[in-house]
C-alpha positions in Angstrom: 102.9 24.4 -197.1 101.5 21.8 -195.4 101.6 20.2 -198.6 104.9 20.4 -198.9 105.6 19.8 -195.4 103.4 16.4 -196.1 105.5 15.9 -199.0 109.1 16.1 -197.1 108.2 14.6 -194.0 106.9 11.3 -196.2 109.9 11.2 -199.7 108.4 7.5 -200.2 104.9 8.3 -200.7 106.0 11.6 -202.5 108.4 9.7 -205.3 105.5 7.0 -205.5 102.8 9.1 -206.8 105.2 10.7 -209.2 106.0 7.7 -210.4 102.2 6.3 -210.5 101.9 9.2 -212.6 104.8 8.8 -214.7 103.4 4.8 -215.5 100.0 5.4 -216.0 100.9 8.7 -218.5 103.3 6.6 -220.5 100.3 3.9 -220.5 98.3 6.0 -222.1 100.2 7.6 -224.7 100.8 3.2 -225.4 104.6 3.2 -223.8 103.4 0.6 -222.0 107.2 -0.9 -222.3 108.9 2.0 -220.7 106.0 2.0 -217.9 105.9 -1.4 -216.8 110.5 -1.2 -216.8 109.9 2.0 -214.7 107.6 -0.2 -212.2 109.8 -3.0 -211.7 113.0 -1.0 -211.2 111.1 1.4 -208.7 109.3 -1.9 -207.4 112.2 -4.3 -207.2 114.0 -1.2 -205.1 111.6 -0.6 -202.7 111.6 -4.5 -202.4 114.7 -5.2 -201.5 114.6 -2.3 -199.0 111.3 -3.3 -197.3 113.8 -7.2 -197.4 116.4 -4.9 -195.0 113.9 -4.0 -192.5 112.5 -7.8 -192.7 115.8 -9.0 -191.6 116.9 -6.4 -189.0 113.2 -6.9 -187.5 114.0 -11.2 -187.5 117.9 -10.2 -186.2 115.3 -8.9 -183.3 113.1 -11.5 -182.9 110.5 -10.3 -184.4 108.0 -11.9 -187.3 108.5 -10.0 -190.2 104.6 -9.5 -191.3 105.7 -7.2 -194.1 106.8 -10.9 -196.1 102.9 -11.2 -196.9 103.6 -7.8 -199.5 106.9 -8.6 -200.5 105.4 -11.5 -202.1 103.0 -9.7 -203.6 105.0 -7.2 -205.2 107.2 -9.9 -206.4 104.0 -12.0 -207.8 102.0 -8.6 -209.6 105.2 -8.3 -211.3 105.7 -11.3 -212.3 102.3 -11.4 -213.3 102.6 -8.1 -215.7 100.4 -6.6 -212.9 102.5 -3.7 -212.7 99.8 -0.9 -211.5 99.0 -3.3 -209.2 102.6 -3.5 -207.8 103.0 0.5 -207.5 99.8 0.4 -205.3 101.2 -2.5 -203.3 104.3 0.2 -202.8 101.8 2.6 -202.1 99.8 1.0 -199.2 102.7 0.4 -197.5 104.6 3.5 -197.7 101.1 5.3 -197.1 100.6 3.2 -193.4 103.5 5.3 -192.6 101.8 8.3 -192.7 98.5 6.7 -192.1 100.3 5.3 -188.4 101.7 8.8 -188.0 97.8 10.7 -187.9 96.2 7.9 -186.1 99.2 7.7 -183.3 99.3 11.5 -183.2 95.1 10.8 -182.5 95.5 8.4 -180.0 98.6 10.3 -178.2 96.0 13.8 -178.0 95.8 14.0 -174.5 99.3 12.8 -173.6 100.8 15.2 -175.8 98.4 18.3 -174.3 100.2 17.4 -170.8 103.5 17.1 -172.4 102.8 20.6 -174.4 101.5 22.8 -171.3 104.9 21.8 -169.5 105.3 26.0 -167.8 108.8 26.9 -169.1 109.1 30.5 -167.3 108.3 32.0 -163.8 107.9 35.6 -163.0 109.8 36.0 -159.4 108.4 38.9 -158.1 111.6 41.5 -157.1 110.0 43.1 -153.9 107.6 40.3 -152.0 107.6 42.4 -149.1 105.7 45.3 -150.7 102.5 43.9 -150.7 101.8 46.4 -154.2 104.8 45.7 -155.7 104.2 43.7 -158.6 107.6 44.5 -160.6 109.0 40.7 -162.0 112.1 39.5 -163.3 110.7 36.2 -166.1 113.2 33.2 -165.3 113.1 29.6 -166.5 111.5 27.8 -164.2 114.2 25.5 -163.8 115.9 28.7 -162.0 113.1 29.1 -159.5 113.8 28.6 -156.2 112.0 27.7 -153.2 111.1 30.5 -151.5 110.6 33.1 -154.1 107.4 34.5 -154.5 105.8 34.5 -158.0 103.0 36.5 -159.6 100.8 33.9 -161.8 98.8 36.4 -164.1 94.8 35.6 -165.8 95.1 32.1 -167.7 98.8 31.5 -166.9 100.4 27.8 -166.3 101.1 27.6 -162.8 104.9 27.0 -163.0 105.7 25.0 -159.9 104.2 24.1 -156.7 103.5 26.7 -154.2 101.2 28.2 -151.4 98.8 30.7 -152.6 99.5 34.3 -150.9 96.5 36.1 -152.5 93.1 36.2 -150.3 91.8 33.3 -152.5 92.2 32.3 -156.5 90.3 30.2 -159.0 92.6 27.8 -160.9 91.7 25.0 -163.8 92.8 21.2 -162.6 92.0 19.5 -165.1 94.8 18.6 -166.6 96.3 17.5 -163.3 93.2 15.4 -162.2 90.6 15.4 -164.8 88.2 17.7 -163.0 86.2 19.8 -165.5 85.3 22.6 -162.9 87.7 24.9 -161.7 88.5 24.8 -157.9 88.9 27.8 -155.6 91.9 28.2 -153.1 92.3 30.3 -150.2 95.1 32.0 -148.2 97.7 29.3 -147.0 95.9 26.6 -149.4 98.5 24.9 -152.1 98.5 25.4 -155.8 99.7 22.6 -158.0 102.1 23.0 -160.9 100.6 22.8 -164.2 97.1 24.0 -163.2 95.7 27.6 -164.5 94.8 30.7 -162.9 92.1 32.1 -163.8 90.8 35.2 -164.2 92.7 37.1 -161.3 96.7 37.4 -161.0 98.0 35.7 -157.5 101.1 35.4 -155.5 102.3 32.4 -154.7 105.4 31.1 -153.0 107.5 28.4 -154.1 107.4 25.5 -152.1 109.4 22.9 -154.6 111.9 23.6 -157.5 110.9 22.7 -160.7 111.8 19.3 -161.2 110.4 18.5 -157.4 107.1 19.6 -158.8 103.4 17.7 -159.4 103.3 18.8 -162.9 107.2 18.3 -163.5 107.1 14.8 -161.8 103.7 13.5 -164.4 105.5 14.5 -167.0 108.1 12.4 -166.5 105.6 9.7 -166.7 104.3 10.5 -169.2 107.4 10.6 -171.2 108.3 7.3 -169.9 104.6 6.0 -170.9 104.8 7.8 -174.6 108.5 5.9 -175.5 107.4 2.3 -174.2 106.1 -0.2 -176.4 103.1 -1.4 -176.2 102.7 -5.8 -175.8 101.6 -5.2 -179.9 104.3 -6.8 -181.0 103.5 -10.4 -179.0 100.0 -9.4 -180.1 100.9 -9.4 -183.7 103.5 -12.3 -183.7 100.6 -14.0 -182.1 98.8 -13.9 -185.4 101.8 -13.3 -187.7 102.7 -16.8 -188.9 98.8 -18.2 -188.5 98.3 -15.4 -190.7 101.0 -15.6 -193.5 100.5 -19.5 -194.1 96.6 -19.0 -194.1 97.5 -16.1 -197.3 99.4 -18.3 -198.7 97.8 -21.1 -199.3 94.8 -19.6 -200.4 96.4 -17.9 -202.8 98.5 -21.5 -204.4 94.9 -23.2 -203.9 94.0 -20.2 -206.7 96.8 -20.8 -208.8 96.1 -24.7 -208.4 93.1 -24.8 -209.0 92.7 -21.9 -211.7 95.8 -23.0 -213.9 96.2 -19.1 -214.2 99.8 -17.3 -212.1 97.7 -14.0 -212.1 94.8 -15.9 -209.9 97.8 -16.2 -207.4 99.0 -12.5 -207.5 95.3 -11.4 -207.5 94.7 -13.1 -204.1 97.8 -11.9 -202.2 96.8 -8.5 -203.0 94.2 -9.0 -200.3 96.2 -10.0 -197.3 96.8 -6.7 -195.7 99.2 -6.9 -192.5 98.1 -3.3 -191.5 95.7 -4.3 -188.8 98.9 -5.8 -186.9 101.5 -3.7 -187.9 99.3 -0.3 -186.6 96.2 -1.1 -185.6 96.6 -2.8 -182.5 99.3 -0.4 -181.4 96.9 2.6 -181.9 94.5 1.1 -179.7 97.3 0.6 -177.1 98.4 4.6 -177.8 94.4 5.0 -177.0 93.9 3.6 -173.9 97.0 5.3 -171.9 95.8 8.6 -173.8 92.4 7.7 -172.5 93.5 6.8 -169.2 95.9 9.7 -168.6 92.5 12.0 -169.7 90.9 10.5 -166.3 93.7 11.2 -163.9 95.4 7.6 -164.0 99.2 7.4 -166.2 99.7 4.3 -167.3 103.7 3.7 -167.6 103.7 1.6 -171.1 101.3 -0.2 -172.9 102.4 -3.8 -171.4 100.4 -2.3 -168.3 97.4 -2.3 -170.2 97.5 -5.9 -171.0 98.6 -7.2 -167.6 95.5 -4.8 -166.1 93.0 -6.2 -168.6 93.7 -10.0 -166.9 93.9 -8.8 -163.4 93.0 -12.2 -161.5 94.1 -10.6 -157.6 94.3 -7.5 -155.8 96.1 -6.5 -152.5 95.3 -2.7 -150.8 97.5 -1.5 -148.4 94.6 0.5 -145.3 96.4 3.4 -144.8 95.9 6.2 -147.3 94.3 3.6 -149.7 91.4 1.8 -148.2 91.0 4.9 -146.2 91.2 8.4 -146.3 94.8 8.9 -144.7 94.2 12.2 -143.3 93.5 10.1 -139.3 92.4 12.7 -136.6 93.6 12.6 -133.3 90.2 12.2 -130.9 91.6 11.1 -127.8 94.6 11.7 -125.7 95.5 8.7 -122.6 98.3 9.8 -120.4 100.1 7.8 -118.3 100.3 8.6 -114.8 102.6 11.3 -113.8 102.3 13.7 -117.2 99.5 15.6 -118.3 98.1 15.3 -121.8 99.3 18.5 -123.5 103.1 17.3 -122.4 102.1 13.7 -123.8 100.6 15.5 -127.8 103.5 17.8 -127.7 106.7 15.7 -127.1 104.8 13.8 -129.3 104.6 15.5 -131.8 107.7 17.1 -131.5 109.4 13.7 -132.4 106.3 13.6 -135.2 108.1 16.1 -136.8 110.7 14.2 -138.2 108.4 11.6 -139.6 107.4 10.7 -142.5 104.1 8.6 -141.4 101.0 9.1 -141.6 99.6 9.7 -138.2 102.0 11.7 -137.6 100.5 14.5 -139.6 97.4 13.9 -137.9 99.3 14.4 -135.1 100.8 17.3 -135.0 97.9 19.3 -136.7 96.4 17.9 -133.4 98.9 20.0 -131.1 99.3 22.9 -133.7 95.1 23.0 -133.2 95.6 23.3 -129.3 98.4 26.1 -129.6 100.9 24.2 -128.7 104.5 24.9 -129.9 106.4 22.3 -131.3 110.3 21.5 -129.5 113.3 21.1 -131.8 115.2 17.7 -130.8 118.9 17.6 -131.3 118.7 13.9 -132.7 116.6 12.3 -134.4 115.8 8.5 -136.6 112.9 6.4 -137.9 112.4 2.9 -138.4 110.1 2.8 -140.8 106.4 1.2 -140.2 107.7 0.6 -136.7 107.9 4.4 -135.0 110.7 6.9 -134.2 112.6 8.3 -131.5 114.1 11.9 -130.6 115.7 13.7 -128.1 113.6 16.6 -127.0 114.8 19.2 -123.8 117.2 15.9 -123.1 114.6 13.2 -122.8 114.2 10.2 -125.6 111.1 10.4 -126.6 109.8 6.8 -128.3 106.4 7.2 -130.8 105.0 4.4 -132.5 103.3 0.7 -132.3 103.1 -1.5 -129.4 105.3 -4.0 -130.4 108.0 -1.3 -131.4 107.4 0.6 -127.7 106.6 -2.3 -125.7 110.8 -3.7 -126.4 111.8 -0.2 -125.5 109.7 0.7 -122.4 109.1 -2.8 -121.0 105.9 -1.2 -118.7 103.5 -0.5 -121.9 100.5 -1.2 -121.5 97.7 -1.9 -124.2 94.5 0.0 -124.5 91.3 -1.1 -126.0 90.5 0.3 -129.7 86.9 0.9 -130.7 86.8 0.0 -134.6 88.1 1.9 -137.2 90.7 3.8 -134.3 94.2 3.2 -134.6 96.8 4.4 -131.8 100.4 6.1 -131.2 102.0 4.7 -128.0 104.6 7.3 -126.1 107.6 6.0 -124.3 109.6 9.0 -122.3 113.1 7.7 -121.1 112.4 4.0 -121.3 109.1 4.4 -119.1 105.0 4.4 -121.1 104.1 7.7 -121.2 100.7 7.4 -122.8 98.6 6.7 -125.8 96.9 8.8 -128.8 93.9 7.6 -130.3 93.4 8.4 -133.6 90.4 7.6 -136.3 91.0 7.3 -140.0 88.1 6.4 -141.8 87.7 4.8 -144.9 87.7 6.3 -148.3 83.2 6.3 -149.2 84.3 4.6 -152.6 86.0 1.8 -151.0 83.3 -0.6 -150.6 81.7 0.1 -154.2 85.2 -0.6 -155.4 86.2 -3.7 -153.9 82.3 -4.4 -154.8 83.3 -3.3 -158.6 86.7 -5.9 -158.5 84.7 -8.8 -157.3 81.6 -8.6 -160.0 84.2 -8.1 -162.7 86.4 -11.4 -162.6 89.4 -10.7 -160.0 88.9 -13.6 -157.4 91.0 -12.6 -154.6 91.4 -9.3 -152.5 93.2 -9.1 -149.3 94.7 -6.3 -147.4 98.3 -6.0 -146.5 99.0 -3.7 -143.9 101.6 -2.9 -141.4 98.6 -1.4 -138.7 97.6 -3.9 -135.7 95.5 -6.5 -136.5 92.1 -5.1 -134.9 91.9 -2.0 -136.3 92.5 -3.8 -139.8 90.1 -6.1 -139.4 87.3 -3.0 -138.9 88.3 -1.2 -141.8 88.5 -4.6 -143.8 84.9 -5.6 -142.2 83.6 -2.2 -143.6 85.2 -2.2 -146.8 84.3 -6.2 -147.8 87.4 -7.4 -147.5 87.4 -10.6 -146.0 91.1 -11.5 -146.3 93.7 -9.3 -143.8 97.4 -9.5 -143.4 97.7 -7.0 -140.5 101.4 -5.9 -138.0 103.5 -7.0 -141.3 106.8 -5.2 -142.1 107.9 -4.3 -145.9 109.8 -7.4 -146.4 106.7 -9.5 -145.7 104.6 -7.2 -147.7 106.7 -8.6 -150.6 106.6 -11.6 -150.0 102.7 -12.4 -149.3 102.1 -9.9 -152.5 105.0 -12.6 -154.3 102.7 -15.7 -153.1 99.4 -14.4 -154.4 97.5 -16.5 -156.2 95.9 -16.7 -159.1 98.0 -14.3 -161.3 98.3 -11.2 -162.4 98.6 -9.7 -159.2 97.6 -5.8 -158.7 99.1 -3.8 -155.5 97.5 -0.8 -154.9 99.5 2.0 -152.1 100.5 4.8 -151.5 103.3 5.6 -148.8 106.9 5.2 -149.8 107.0 2.0 -147.1 104.9 0.9 -150.1 107.1 1.1 -153.2 109.0 -2.8 -152.8 105.4 -4.3 -153.2 104.7 -1.9 -155.4 107.8 -2.9 -157.8 107.8 -6.5 -157.0 104.0 -7.4 -157.6 102.9 -7.8 -161.2 100.9 -4.4 -161.3 101.8 -1.8 -158.9 99.4 1.1 -158.6 100.0 4.3 -156.5 98.0 6.6 -155.3 100.2 8.8 -156.1 97.9 12.5 -155.9 99.7 13.3 -152.5 103.2 13.3 -153.3 104.3 9.8 -152.5 106.8 10.2 -155.0 108.9 6.9 -154.3 105.7 4.9 -154.3 105.0 6.3 -157.7 108.4 5.8 -159.1 108.2 1.7 -158.3 104.1 1.7 -159.2 103.7 0.2 -162.9 100.4 3.2 -162.6 99.8 6.1 -161.0 96.5 7.4 -159.5 96.8 11.2 -160.1 93.3 11.7 -158.5 92.5 11.5 -154.2 90.1 8.8 -155.6 89.8 4.9 -155.2 87.8 4.8 -157.5 90.1 5.5 -160.0 91.6 1.7 -159.9 88.3 0.2 -161.0 89.0 2.8 -164.2 92.1 1.7 -164.8 91.1 -1.7 -165.2 88.6 -1.0 -167.3 90.1 1.5 -169.1 92.9 -1.9 -169.6 90.0 -4.6 -170.4 88.4 -2.2 -173.0 91.4 -1.2 -174.9 92.4 -5.3 -175.3 88.9 -5.8 -176.3 89.6 -2.5 -178.9 93.4 -3.8 -179.9 92.1 -7.4 -180.4 89.2 -6.6 -182.2 90.8 -4.1 -184.7 93.1 -7.1 -185.8 89.8 -10.0 -186.3 88.0 -7.3 -188.7 91.3 -7.2 -190.7 91.9 -10.4 -190.3 88.1 -11.6 -191.7 87.7 -8.9 -194.5 91.4 -10.0 -196.2 90.1 -13.9 -195.5 86.5 -13.1 -197.3 88.3 -11.0 -199.9 91.0 -14.2 -200.4 88.2 -16.2 -201.0 86.4 -14.4 -203.2 89.3 -12.9 -205.3 89.7 -17.3 -205.4 86.9 -16.8 -208.0 89.3 -14.3 -210.3 86.1 -11.7 -209.1 88.3 -9.2 -208.0 91.2 -7.8 -210.4 94.8 -7.7 -209.2 94.4 -3.5 -209.3 90.6 -3.5 -207.6 92.5 -5.6 -204.8 95.4 -3.5 -204.2 92.8 -0.4 -203.5 90.4 -2.4 -201.6 93.1 -3.6 -199.2 93.6 0.2 -198.3 89.8 0.4 -197.0 90.0 -2.6 -195.1 93.3 -0.9 -193.5 91.4 1.9 -193.1 88.4 0.0 -191.3 90.8 -1.4 -189.3 92.7 1.6 -187.7 89.4 3.7 -187.3 88.0 0.9 -185.4 91.5 0.8 -183.1 91.0 4.4 -182.4 88.0 3.1 -180.7 89.9 3.0 -177.8 90.3 6.6 -177.0 85.8 6.7 -176.3 83.9 5.3 -173.7 83.0 5.4 -170.2 85.5 3.5 -167.9 84.2 1.6 -164.7 80.8 3.2 -164.4 81.8 4.4 -160.5 80.1 7.5 -159.4 81.3 8.7 -156.1 80.6 12.1 -154.4 83.8 14.6 -153.2 83.7 14.7 -150.3 84.4 18.3 -148.5 88.2 17.7 -148.4 88.5 16.1 -151.4 87.1 18.9 -153.5 90.2 19.8 -154.8 90.7 16.8 -156.3 88.4 15.4 -159.1 85.2 13.2 -158.1 85.7 9.1 -158.8 83.7 9.6 -162.7 85.1 12.2 -164.8 83.0 13.7 -167.7 84.8 12.7 -171.6 
């Protein structure tokens, strides 16, 4: 059955093999003339079909490398080497099957993500009955926020949810690359795409399928899978010179020997497959390898850009730092107590997406403060939030923003690594909330790795205060800092950075414009910053900055493998053509040898799937135990 499916999938190969068998049989029974005409008609039809495809490629602006094969087929027919011409047809048609195999192998990890996409959810019909597991199976797209789901042992979690069972163990390797299962406790978030352990658990859906983590990963993977690698440009660089050299060698052999057969014998060894197949396979292998380590690259063009990156810009909060600032001090102004200041600020910060807002809300919850609702609220991106709460106007944000609304605002002195949220109530300064956001443990090592690996300029671009930004920059080893800047200024600064290509790494929604504007935008997407992820060329699914180094390392290794595969094919082909100029390699033997050259280059291209990424090893902290460590096992 598998053989029959292969025959149906590749009909040209089947017809070619049958034609070769018929021609060889006629040759064996002394019917050479009939066999020669069958070969001529079949090869001529194949040449016409190939030329039509080449014309379409030229119209699209791509050089047709098949011209060498066409000339070789015509030449072998002209000198009576019709068996060799049929082998060339088999080589070209067989290249499609070889490419399919190599492509499937190279895309294995990308395809595995798509194949494992959850399709159904077990919705519990009576969720308030503790022992009731009566369920209704619904399409994953029909699961609503708030539904309670049963996830059986070894099943895939269909949507993002909160664990209701006391504890559960989940395999998140397809999401983060982490090979070891992670344990979640009641109230913890469970991501779609994770595989449940050995006991059934209940979760409450917190996002619809389309908004869940795994479906966002799937969308990124589909974009990467369907993209075109820059191998067309890569092939075009070599196509014309290689074609010219091959024709010159074949023509020279004919001219020196005076035998037109020598022209055909040389040209059958001019194989275009390293350019047509090996390089694309290498790029797909790089995309697949990156996905396995928790990095989604949106297409092969990104790989070439990453391989050549010369400047890097980093956002601060959530990128170079852990992005989870904790409240360490409350400094109220006269006339207001600390708890009241924190309550008003946290109530206003309910309506903010800024990373400091989460730390302020957590601090209020830990002190048992019940947040107040707002009659009206609005946020000015990167500056602050204004809310009408309990009849008062509360403003929380940067000192300059708050001072513009409360002229009596007083600045405070902060220690290294601290950041302050200023608060005003009814147009008067009310106090300051001081938070600390420590650098990621791997940040300094990543910056050092970039410098040692050819990234000439590294800068920090942040909207945070200069004192805080410079303190973090010193800790991680960055000497060029641009602080207190707005998103449009970030875009402008990134556009002016030299040398290029420029890579920008960020995580927040306000980073989306600059990620889209730079040569290579890298989004720290592990915490669900979907706007940044949509705008970026690279999305890191693991909460580790070390993946930036891994992405660059994979990009460089993939480009090296692609170029080496091309050069292996070219050097072997040219070397064999030189030998064939002496008449030492008959046309049939040359056509068969060419297949071995193709196979060698394609097998080498699959090396892009293997190898270690950057080599950085960063220990996971207790808070990030659910995420993968910076170096993942292959």
